[in-house]
N, C-alpha and C positions, 0 to 999 in steps of 0.2 A: 563467523554469521552476519558480521557487517554485511558483507557485499553479495550476498547470497539474494537469487531472483525468486520472486516469489509469485511467480506464476502456477497456474493451477492450483494455488492453497485457498482456502473457503477464508473467508473474512468478514468481519463485520465493523462499523463504522461505531465505536461508542461516544466521540466527538466531533463536531464541526461544527465550522463558520456557519454552513449554511442548514441549518435546523433541518431540513426536508429530507437529510441525507444519513440524519441519525438514525440509528439502530436497522439500516439495511446492511443484507448481509447475502453473499452471492460466493461465486470463485471468481480471483484474478484472472484475465485471461490476456490482458497486454499491460505493460508498465511502458512509462517515457520518466524521464527525470520528476517532472512538475505534477503528472496526472497516473492514476491505477484505473484502468478498465474495468469495469464488473458484470459480470453477467447474472443474470437470476430471472428466471421463468423466460427466456431466452429474449430479453431485453437486454441492451447495455446503458450501463451508466457513466458518464465520468466522475471521477470523484478529485480534486484535488488532494494532494498529501499536505502541503502547507495549511496549516490550520487545523489539521485532523488529528484523531486518535484513533487506532483500530485493535483490534482483536483479531490478531494471523493465526490458524491453527496450522502448526506443522506437525507433520507425522502424528505425533501422540501427543504433543504439546502445544498450549495456547498462551501466546506471547501479546504482549501488548505494547503497542510500537506507538512512538511517538511519529507522524507525518515528517515533520521538521527537520529529522535525522536522515531519513527515507530520502528528500531533496539534498540533503548535504552529501551525502556518500559519495555520489556520482563526481561532486568534483575532489574528494579524496581521493578515488579510484583512477581519475584522470590525471591525478599529481604522479599516484605510484607508477602508473602505465609510464607516464617520460620520462623518470629515472634509468 
């Protein structure tokens, strides 16, 4: 589960250092190491993973994810691939 891609999942921002992003919801259309790109009503918002807490809908489950964990999973994946 820790290395799953969140593209095309529904998401809601529960907490962010940027208060203007809190309660934003939409669909993840792209993901980089540090950012999520969320589409809502045809507009795309860039949301930093670090310092944010998300509610992600995976199939029938709702999962609360700390954005700091999402940043670090790329580092872990890189180490696994190099072995």
